[in-house]
C-alpha positions as YAML, in Angstrom:
chain: A
units: angstrom
residues:
- id: 1
  name: MET
  ca: [-22.98, -71.88, 62.51]
- id: 2
  name: PRO
  ca: [-24.71, -71.78, 65.93]
- id: 3
  name: GLN
  ca: [-28.26, -70.38, 65.69]
- id: 4
  name: PRO
  ca: [-27.65, -67.06, 67.60]
- id: 5
  name: VAL
  ca: [-24.84, -65.96, 65.28]
- id: 6
  name: ARG
  ca: [-25.93, -67.11, 61.84]
- id: 7
  name: ASP
  ca: [-26.97, -63.57, 60.93]
- id: 8
  name: LEU
  ca: [-24.48, -60.86, 61.88]
- id: 9
  name: THR
  ca: [-26.73, -57.94, 60.85]
- id: 10
  name: GLY
  ca: [-27.97, -57.33, 64.37]
- id: 11
  name: TYR
  ca: [-24.46, -57.46, 65.79]
- id: 12
  name: ASP
  ca: [-23.25, -55.03, 63.12]
- id: 13
  name: LEU
  ca: [-26.11, -52.67, 64.02]
- id: 14
  name: LEU
  ca: [-25.22, -53.00, 67.71]
- id: 15
  name: LEU
  ca: [-21.63, -51.97, 66.97]
- id: 16
  name: SER
  ca: [-22.89, -49.00, 64.96]
- id: 17
  name: VAL
  ca: [-25.12, -47.87, 67.84]
- id: 18
  name: ALA
  ca: [-22.10, -48.04, 70.15]
- id: 19
  name: GLU
  ca: [-20.08, -46.01, 67.64]
- id: 20
  name: LEU
  ca: [-22.69, -43.43, 66.63]
- id: 21
  name: GLY
  ca: [-24.78, -43.12, 69.79]
- id: 22
  name: SER
  ca: [-28.28, -43.65, 68.41]
- id: 23
  name: ILE
  ca: [-30.38, -46.21, 66.57]
- id: 24
  name: GLY
  ca: [-31.40, -43.59, 64.01]
- id: 25
  name: GLN
  ca: [-27.81, -42.79, 63.02]
- id: 26
  name: ALA
  ca: [-26.92, -46.48, 62.96]
- id: 27
  name: ALA
  ca: [-29.89, -47.13, 60.68]
- id: 28
  name: ARG
  ca: [-28.83, -44.37, 58.27]
- id: 29
  name: ALA
  ca: [-25.27, -45.70, 58.21]
- id: 30
  name: HIS
  ca: [-26.65, -49.10, 57.18]
- id: 31
  name: GLY
  ca: [-29.10, -47.70, 54.64]
- id: 32
  name: MET
  ca: [-32.23, -48.87, 56.47]
- id: 33
  name: SER
  ca: [-35.17, -47.24, 58.22]
- id: 34
  name: GLN
  ca: [-35.12, -46.63, 61.97]
- id: 35
  name: PRO
  ca: [-38.13, -48.91, 62.61]
- id: 36
  name: ALA
  ca: [-36.42, -51.72, 60.71]
- id: 37
  name: ALA
  ca: [-33.20, -51.21, 62.69]
- id: 38
  name: SER
  ca: [-35.11, -51.11, 65.99]
- id: 39
  name: ALA
  ca: [-36.94, -54.32, 65.12]
- id: 40
  name: ARG
  ca: [-33.69, -56.08, 64.20]
- id: 41
  name: LEU
  ca: [-32.07, -54.99, 67.46]
- id: 42
  name: ARG
  ca: [-35.07, -56.18, 69.49]
- id: 43
  name: ARG
  ca: [-34.78, -59.53, 67.70]
- id: 44
  name: LEU
  ca: [-31.09, -59.67, 68.63]
- id: 45
  name: GLU
  ca: [-31.96, -58.99, 72.28]
- id: 46
  name: ALA
  ca: [-34.51, -61.81, 72.14]
- id: 47
  name: GLU
  ca: [-31.93, -64.17, 70.62]
- id: 48
  name: VAL
  ca: [-29.31, -63.29, 73.23]
- id: 49
  name: GLY
  ca: [-31.86, -63.36, 76.03]
- id: 50
  name: THR
  ca: [-31.05, -60.05, 77.72]
- id: 51
  name: ALA
  ca: [-31.32, -56.30, 77.18]
- id: 52
  name: LEU
  ca: [-28.40, -54.96, 75.13]
- id: 53
  name: LEU
  ca: [-29.50, -51.34, 74.73]
- id: 54
  name: GLU
  ca: [-30.66, -48.61, 77.08]
- id: 55
  name: ARG
  ca: [-32.94, -46.34, 75.10]
- id: 56
  name: ARG
  ca: [-32.98, -42.70, 76.23]
- id: 57
  name: PRO
  ca: [-34.75, -39.54, 74.99]
- id: 58
  name: ARG
  ca: [-31.49, -38.17, 73.62]
- id: 59
  name: GLY
  ca: [-29.91, -41.31, 72.27]
- id: 60
  name: THR
  ca: [-29.17, -44.92, 73.01]
- id: 61
  name: ARG
  ca: [-26.29, -46.53, 74.84]
- id: 62
  name: LEU
  ca: [-25.24, -50.10, 75.39]
- id: 63
  name: THR
  ca: [-25.97, -51.88, 78.65]
- id: 64
  name: THR
  ca: [-23.16, -53.73, 80.39]
- id: 65
  name: ALA
  ca: [-24.30, -56.90, 78.64]
- id: 66
  name: GLY
  ca: [-24.48, -55.00, 75.37]
- id: 67
  name: GLU
  ca: [-20.90, -53.81, 75.70]
- id: 68
  name: LEU
  ca: [-19.79, -57.37, 76.38]
- id: 69
  name: VAL
  ca: [-21.65, -58.75, 73.36]
- id: 70
  name: ALA
  ca: [-20.29, -55.91, 71.19]
- id: 71
  name: SER
  ca: [-16.72, -56.70, 72.23]
- id: 72
  name: TRP
  ca: [-17.24, -60.35, 71.26]
- id: 73
  name: ALA
  ca: [-18.92, -59.42, 68.00]
- id: 74
  name: GLN
  ca: [-16.28, -56.94, 66.78]
- id: 75
  name: ALA
  ca: [-13.86, -59.50, 65.38]
- id: 76
  name: ALA
  ca: [-16.63, -61.59, 63.79]
- id: 77
  name: VAL
  ca: [-18.21, -58.58, 62.07]
- id: 78
  name: GLU
  ca: [-14.83, -57.35, 60.81]
- id: 79
  name: ALA
  ca: [-13.99, -60.85, 59.54]
- id: 80
  name: ALA
  ca: [-17.35, -61.01, 57.76]
- id: 81
  name: SER
  ca: [-16.70, -57.58, 56.22]
- id: 82
  name: ASN
  ca: [-13.31, -58.74, 54.98]
- id: 83
  name: LEU
  ca: [-14.88, -61.89, 53.54]
- id: 84
  name: ALA
  ca: [-17.60, -59.87, 51.81]
- id: 85
  name: ALA
  ca: [-15.03, -57.43, 50.44]
- id: 86
  name: GLY
  ca: [-12.91, -60.28, 49.08]
- id: 87
  name: VAL
  ca: [-15.88, -61.97, 47.41]
- id: 88
  name: ALA
  ca: [-17.07, -58.66, 45.99]
- id: 89
  name: ALA
  ca: [-13.61, -58.00, 44.59]
- id: 90
  name: LEU
  ca: [-13.71, -61.32, 42.78]
- id: 91
  name: ARG
  ca: [-17.06, -60.47, 41.18]
- id: 92
  name: ALA
  ca: [-16.60, -56.78, 40.51]
- id: 93
  name: ASP
  ca: [-16.14, -55.45, 37.00]
- id: 94
  name: ARG
  ca: [-14.36, -52.39, 38.42]
- id: 95
  name: HIS
  ca: [-12.04, -52.32, 41.36]
- id: 96
  name: GLY
  ca: [-12.21, -49.88, 44.23]
- id: 97
  name: HIS
  ca: [-10.76, -46.44, 44.65]
- id: 98
  name: VAL
  ca: [-9.90, -44.99, 48.06]
- id: 99
  name: ARG
  ca: [-8.88, -41.42, 48.88]
- id: 100
  name: ILE
  ca: [-6.80, -41.09, 52.05]
- id: 101
  name: ALA
  ca: [-5.44, -38.15, 54.01]
- id: 102
  name: ALA
  ca: [-2.86, -38.93, 56.71]
- id: 103
  name: SER
  ca: [-0.67, -37.03, 59.11]
- id: 104
  name: LEU
  ca: [3.05, -37.28, 58.42]
- id: 105
  name: THR
  ca: [3.78, -39.79, 61.19]
- id: 106
  name: VAL
  ca: [1.05, -42.15, 60.02]
- id: 107
  name: ALA
  ca: [1.85, -41.65, 56.34]
- id: 108
  name: GLU
  ca: [5.54, -42.38, 56.79]
- id: 109
  name: TYR
  ca: [5.63, -45.12, 59.41]
- id: 110
  name: LEU
  ca: [2.27, -46.96, 59.51]
- id: 111
  name: LEU
  ca: [0.33, -46.48, 56.30]
- id: 112
  name: PRO
  ca: [2.81, -48.28, 53.99]
- id: 113
  name: ARG
  ca: [2.28, -51.68, 55.62]
- id: 114
  name: TRP
  ca: [-1.49, -51.12, 55.79]
- id: 115
  name: LEU
  ca: [-1.54, -50.40, 52.07]
- id: 116
  name: ILE
  ca: [0.49, -53.55, 51.37]
- id: 117
  name: ALA
  ca: [-2.17, -55.56, 53.21]
- id: 118
  name: LEU
  ca: [-4.92, -53.72, 51.32]
- id: 119
  name: ARG
  ca: [-3.21, -54.47, 48.03]
- id: 120
  name: ALA
  ca: [-3.12, -58.17, 48.98]
- id: 121
  name: THR
  ca: [-6.92, -58.06, 49.39]
- id: 122
  name: ASP
  ca: [-7.46, -56.38, 46.03]
- id: 123
  name: PRO
  ca: [-4.36, -55.76, 43.89]
- id: 124
  name: ASP
  ca: [-6.24, -53.35, 41.65]
- id: 125
  name: THR
  ca: [-7.49, -50.96, 44.33]
- id: 126
  name: VAL
  ca: [-6.47, -47.43, 43.33]
- id: 127
  name: VAL
  ca: [-5.10, -45.36, 46.24]
- id: 128
  name: ALA
  ca: [-4.87, -41.57, 46.32]
- id: 129
  name: LEU
  ca: [-2.92, -40.29, 49.34]
- id: 130
  name: ASN
  ca: [-2.51, -36.75, 50.65]
- id: 131
  name: SER
  ca: [-0.22, -36.16, 53.62]
- id: 132
  name: GLY
  ca: [-0.02, -33.10, 55.85]
- id: 133
  name: ASN
  ca: [-0.47, -32.10, 59.44]
- id: 134
  name: SER
  ca: [-3.43, -33.31, 61.48]
- id: 135
  name: ALA
  ca: [-5.39, -30.06, 61.07]
- id: 136
  name: GLU
  ca: [-5.11, -30.31, 57.29]
- id: 137
  name: VAL
  ca: [-6.28, -33.94, 57.40]
- id: 138
  name: VAL
  ca: [-9.34, -32.95, 59.45]
- id: 139
  name: THR
  ca: [-10.18, -30.20, 56.96]
- id: 140
  name: GLU
  ca: [-10.06, -32.65, 54.05]
- id: 141
  name: VAL
  ca: [-12.24, -35.22, 55.82]
- id: 142
  name: LEU
  ca: [-14.84, -32.64, 56.82]
- id: 143
  name: ALA
  ca: [-14.89, -31.29, 53.26]
- id: 144
  name: GLY
  ca: [-15.57, -34.78, 51.88]
- id: 145
  name: SER
  ca: [-12.51, -34.67, 49.62]
- id: 146
  name: VAL
  ca: [-11.19, -37.94, 51.09]
- id: 147
  name: ASP
  ca: [-12.85, -41.17, 52.22]
- id: 148
  name: ILE
  ca: [-10.89, -41.60, 55.45]
- id: 149
  name: GLY
  ca: [-8.23, -39.72, 57.40]
- id: 150
  name: PHE
  ca: [-5.58, -40.59, 59.97]
- id: 151
  name: VAL
  ca: [-4.56, -38.01, 62.58]
- id: 152
  name: GLU
  ca: [-2.25, -37.77, 65.56]
- id: 153
  name: GLY
  ca: [-3.77, -34.88, 67.47]
- id: 154
  name: PRO
  ca: [-5.06, -35.27, 71.06]
- id: 155
  name: ASP
  ca: [-8.67, -34.40, 70.22]
- id: 156
  name: VAL
  ca: [-11.08, -35.31, 67.44]
- id: 157
  name: PRO
  ca: [-13.07, -32.25, 66.31]
- id: 158
  name: SER
  ca: [-16.86, -32.24, 66.27]
- id: 159
  name: GLY
  ca: [-18.39, -33.55, 63.09]
- id: 160
  name: LEU
  ca: [-16.09, -36.58, 62.96]
- id: 161
  name: SER
  ca: [-16.21, -40.15, 64.23]
- id: 162
  name: SER
  ca: [-12.97, -41.88, 65.16]
- id: 163
  name: ARG
  ca: [-11.31, -45.15, 66.13]
- id: 164
  name: GLN
  ca: [-7.91, -45.54, 67.70]
- id: 165
  name: VAL
  ca: [-5.59, -47.39, 65.33]
- id: 166
  name: ALA
  ca: [-2.27, -47.14, 67.19]
- id: 167
  name: ARG
  ca: [-0.49, -45.75, 70.21]
- id: 168
  name: ASP
  ca: [2.60, -43.62, 69.80]
- id: 169
  name: GLU
  ca: [5.29, -42.29, 72.09]
- id: 170
  name: LEU
  ca: [6.88, -38.88, 71.74]
- id: 171
  name: VAL
  ca: [10.52, -38.62, 72.79]
- id: 172
  name: LEU
  ca: [12.90, -35.78, 73.49]
- id: 173
  name: VAL
  ca: [16.02, -35.87, 71.28]
- id: 174
  name: VAL
  ca: [19.14, -33.73, 71.17]
- id: 175
  name: SER
  ca: [22.43, -33.59, 69.31]
- id: 176
  name: PRO
  ca: [25.29, -35.57, 70.93]
- id: 177
  name: ALA
  ca: [27.00, -32.19, 71.42]
- id: 178
  name: HIS
  ca: [24.07, -30.66, 73.34]
- id: 179
  name: PRO
  ca: [24.74, -30.06, 77.07]
- id: 180
  name: TRP
  ca: [21.73, -32.18, 78.03]
- id: 181
  name: ALA
  ca: [23.29, -35.20, 76.29]
- id: 182
  name: HIS
  ca: [26.05, -35.34, 78.93]
- id: 183
  name: ARG
  ca: [23.84, -35.20, 81.99]
- id: 184
  name: ARG
  ca: [23.19, -38.29, 84.10]
- id: 185
  name: ARG
  ca: [19.47, -37.62, 83.96]
- id: 186
  name: GLY
  ca: [17.25, -36.04, 81.39]
- id: 187
  name: PRO
  ca: [15.68, -32.63, 81.96]
- id: 188
  name: ARG
  ca: [12.58, -32.21, 84.04]
- id: 189
  name: ALA
  ca: [9.36, -31.10, 82.39]
- id: 190
  name: GLU
  ca: [9.81, -27.52, 83.61]
- id: 191
  name: GLU
  ca: [13.15, -27.33, 81.80]
- id: 192
  name: LEU
  ca: [11.59, -28.73, 78.65]
- id: 193
  name: ALA
  ca: [8.79, -26.18, 78.83]
- id: 194
  name: ALA
  ca: [11.34, -23.35, 79.08]
- id: 195
  name: ALA
  ca: [13.68, -24.65, 76.37]
- id: 196
  name: SER
  ca: [14.07, -23.26, 72.86]
- id: 197
  name: LEU
  ca: [12.81, -26.21, 70.87]
- id: 198
  name: VAL
  ca: [12.82, -27.04, 67.20]
- id: 199
  name: GLY
  ca: [9.23, -27.91, 66.34]
- id: 200
  name: ARG
  ca: [6.45, -28.31, 63.81]
- id: 201
  name: GLU
  ca: [4.04, -25.66, 62.62]
- id: 202
  name: PRO
  ca: [0.65, -24.95, 64.28]
- id: 203
  name: GLY
  ca: [-1.82, -27.69, 63.39]
- id: 204
  name: SER
  ca: [0.76, -30.46, 63.76]
- id: 205
  name: GLY
  ca: [-0.47, -33.36, 65.90]
- id: 206
  name: THR
  ca: [2.97, -33.75, 67.46]
- id: 207
  name: ARG
  ca: [3.01, -30.10, 68.53]
- id: 208
  name: GLN
  ca: [-0.56, -30.31, 69.82]
- id: 209
  name: ALA
  ca: [0.25, -33.43, 71.86]
- id: 210
  name: LEU
  ca: [3.26, -31.77, 73.51]
- id: 211
  name: GLU
  ca: [1.30, -28.60, 74.26]
- id: 212
  name: ARG
  ca: [-1.56, -30.61, 75.71]
- id: 213
  name: ALA
  ca: [0.77, -32.70, 77.92]
- id: 214
  name: LEU
  ca: [2.45, -29.61, 79.37]
- id: 215
  name: GLU
  ca: [-0.88, -27.87, 79.93]
- id: 216
  name: GLN
  ca: [-2.71, -30.80, 81.52]
- id: 217
  name: GLN
  ca: [0.14, -32.31, 83.54]
- id: 218
  name: LEU
  ca: [2.00, -29.16, 84.59]
- id: 219
  name: GLY
  ca: [-0.46, -26.36, 84.06]
- id: 220
  name: VAL
  ca: [2.03, -24.44, 81.93]
- id: 221
  name: GLU
  ca: [1.70, -23.11, 78.43]
- id: 222
  name: ALA
  ca: [4.28, -24.40, 75.99]
- id: 223
  name: PRO
  ca: [6.29, -21.63, 74.34]
- id: 224
  name: ALA
  ca: [6.30, -21.29, 70.57]
- id: 225
  name: PRO
  ca: [9.23, -23.18, 69.02]
- id: 226
  name: ALA
  ca: [12.39, -21.17, 68.47]
- id: 227
  name: LEU
  ca: [12.45, -22.70, 64.97]
- id: 228
  name: GLU
  ca: [9.36, -23.95, 63.14]
- id: 229
  name: VAL
  ca: [9.70, -26.35, 60.21]
- id: 230
  name: SER
  ca: [7.08, -28.32, 58.33]
- id: 231
  name: SER
  ca: [8.64, -31.79, 58.17]
- id: 232
  name: THR
  ca: [10.09, -34.36, 60.53]
- id: 233
  name: THR
  ca: [13.15, -34.75, 58.32]
- id: 234
  name: ALA
  ca: [13.93, -31.04, 58.58]
- id: 235
  name: ILE
  ca: [13.53, -31.14, 62.37]
- id: 236
  name: LYS
  ca: [15.96, -34.04, 62.67]
- id: 237
  name: ALA
  ca: [18.49, -32.21, 60.50]
- id: 238
  name: ALA
  ca: [18.15, -29.07, 62.63]
- id: 239
  name: VAL
  ca: [18.61, -30.99, 65.87]
- id: 240
  name: THR
  ca: [21.61, -32.89, 64.50]
- id: 241
  name: GLY
  ca: [23.09, -29.55, 63.47]
- id: 242
  name: GLY
  ca: [22.85, -28.28, 67.05]
- id: 243
  name: LEU
  ca: [19.95, -25.84, 66.65]
- id: 244
  name: GLY
  ca: [18.14, -27.19, 69.68]
- id: 245
  name: PRO
  ca: [16.20, -30.10, 71.19]
- id: 246
  name: ALA
  ca: [13.01, -31.48, 69.66]
- id: 247
  name: VAL
  ca: [10.13, -33.73, 70.65]
- id: 248
  name: LEU
  ca: [9.31, -36.25, 67.93]
- id: 249
  name: SER
  ca: [7.60, -39.59, 67.47]
- id: 250
  name: ALA
  ca: [9.79, -42.47, 68.60]
- id: 251
  name: ARG
  ca: [8.91, -44.12, 65.28]
- id: 252
  name: ALA
  ca: [10.62, -41.27, 63.42]
- id: 253
  name: VAL
  ca: [14.01, -41.33, 65.15]
- id: 254
  name: GLY
  ca: [14.86, -45.01, 65.45]
- id: 255
  name: ALA
  ca: [17.54, -44.96, 62.74]
- id: 256
  name: GLU
  ca: [19.18, -41.79, 64.08]
- id: 257
  name: LEU
  ca: [19.26, -43.15, 67.64]
- id: 258
  name: ALA
  ca: [20.82, -46.40, 66.42]
- id: 259
  name: ALA
  ca: [23.43, -44.47, 64.43]
- id: 260
  name: GLY
  ca: [24.21, -42.16, 67.35]
- id: 261
  name: THR
  ca: [23.45, -38.95, 65.44]
- id: 262
  name: LEU
  ca: [20.66, -38.18, 67.92]
- id: 263
  name: VAL
  ca: [20.44, -38.88, 71.65]
- id: 264
  name: ARG
  ca: [17.19, -39.73, 73.40]
- id: 265
  name: LEU
  ca: [16.51, -38.20, 76.83]
- id: 266
  name: ASP
  ca: [13.78, -39.30, 79.21]
- id: 267
  name: VAL
  ca: [11.54, -36.64, 80.72]
- id: 268
  name: THR
  ca: [10.50, -38.73, 83.71]
- id: 269
  name: ASP
  ca: [7.77, -36.44, 85.04]
- id: 270
  name: LEU
  ca: [5.91, -35.98, 81.75]
- id: 271
  name: ASP
  ca: [3.78, -38.59, 79.98]
- id: 272
  name: LEU
  ca: [4.23, -38.15, 76.23]
- id: 273
  name: THR
  ca: [2.23, -41.12, 74.94]
- id: 274
  name: ARG
  ca: [-0.62, -40.41, 72.52]
- id: 275
  name: THR
  ca: [-3.15, -42.15, 70.33]
- id: 276
  name: LEU
  ca: [-3.32, -42.16, 66.54]
- id: 277
  name: CYS
  ca: [-6.84, -42.26, 65.15]
- id: 278
  name: ALA
  ca: [-8.75, -42.92, 61.96]
- id: 279
  name: VAL
  ca: [-11.43, -40.29, 61.32]
- id: 280
  name: TRP
  ca: [-14.43, -40.02, 59.00]
- id: 281
  name: PRO
  ca: [-17.61, -37.89, 58.85]
- id: 282
  name: GLU
  ca: [-19.93, -38.34, 61.82]
- id: 283
  name: GLY
  ca: [-23.13, -40.23, 61.09]
- id: 284
  name: THR
  ca: [-21.52, -42.42, 58.44]
- id: 285
  name: LEU
  ca: [-19.30, -45.48, 58.35]
- id: 286
  name: PRO
  ca: [-16.34, -46.07, 56.00]
- id: 287
  name: ARG
  ca: [-17.32, -48.09, 52.95]
- id: 288
  name: GLY
  ca: [-15.52, -50.17, 50.34]
- id: 289
  name: PRO
  ca: [-11.72, -49.97, 50.36]
- id: 290
  name: ALA
  ca: [-11.81, -47.32, 53.13]
- id: 291
  name: ARG
  ca: [-13.63, -49.81, 55.35]
- id: 292
  name: ASP
  ca: [-11.12, -52.51, 54.45]
- id: 293
  name: LEU
  ca: [-8.21, -50.19, 55.22]
- id: 294
  name: LEU
  ca: [-9.71, -49.34, 58.62]
- id: 295
  name: ALA
  ca: [-10.16, -53.04, 59.40]
- id: 296
  name: ILE
  ca: [-6.52, -53.67, 58.53]
- id: 297
  name: ALA
  ca: [-5.32, -50.81, 60.75]
- id: 298
  name: LEU
  ca: [-7.44, -52.04, 63.68]
- id: 299
  name: ARG
  ca: [-6.23, -55.60, 63.22]
- id: 300
  name: GLU
  ca: [-2.57, -54.58, 63.24]
- id: 301
  name: GLN
  ca: [-2.69, -52.48, 66.43]
...
């Protein structure tokens, strides 16, 4: 390999500084002392030939050049991690175990294909999965009862680090018999805000995303749902039965839209896109199968 990239340790440290915000935290995440991490980063700067870090009293951030180098290094470091994981799996006497908590949207529509890819890396990896709303996932990650979590809420609480793993679109759906289904145009955001919706319970990422969109884009507070249920399947059944409109992930209603049992309406003056994120305790980095799962999710964005 070319001389400047034969050792990826410095690049991996650089990515950790970008993620965690300080050399000290990056050093702890890599199991090394801060002086050793600082020396390795200075060596990387010497190899690249320019300053990559701006050291401040309250932390460290990447320079413009550092951000550019980090963006180039991301794929190489992830590929090296995958290679190391594969080699380790061949040598290991015991295979990995990963504990996952995921929101319902991620658990139902994204996680299955990620787990298939993880199984291809190591067929004997043992997976334990808990699914619930985003607030419940956050609680499990903060408690240390899982290795990695996946949430769909608009904000990541303090105490957690995160990476975006997907983008998602929320859509308004109604029964074919609903009056809105026969209009030439979908309802405006003000009508949606005033409607009696079928929705998820407090703590749901989908509900939080809708509430945040109405608050930030219209300055209005979303009313509590007329009917609260704890699963996407139950919401779809309620909407199909004529109990009211609902806002759900587009991933969750594809089959119903194709079959004509639900009708999608565009709310043209409201942006309902959101990000889905992986989360883990701040000051650490996912390890073992959790790291491999995160790499797979990032690769498949």
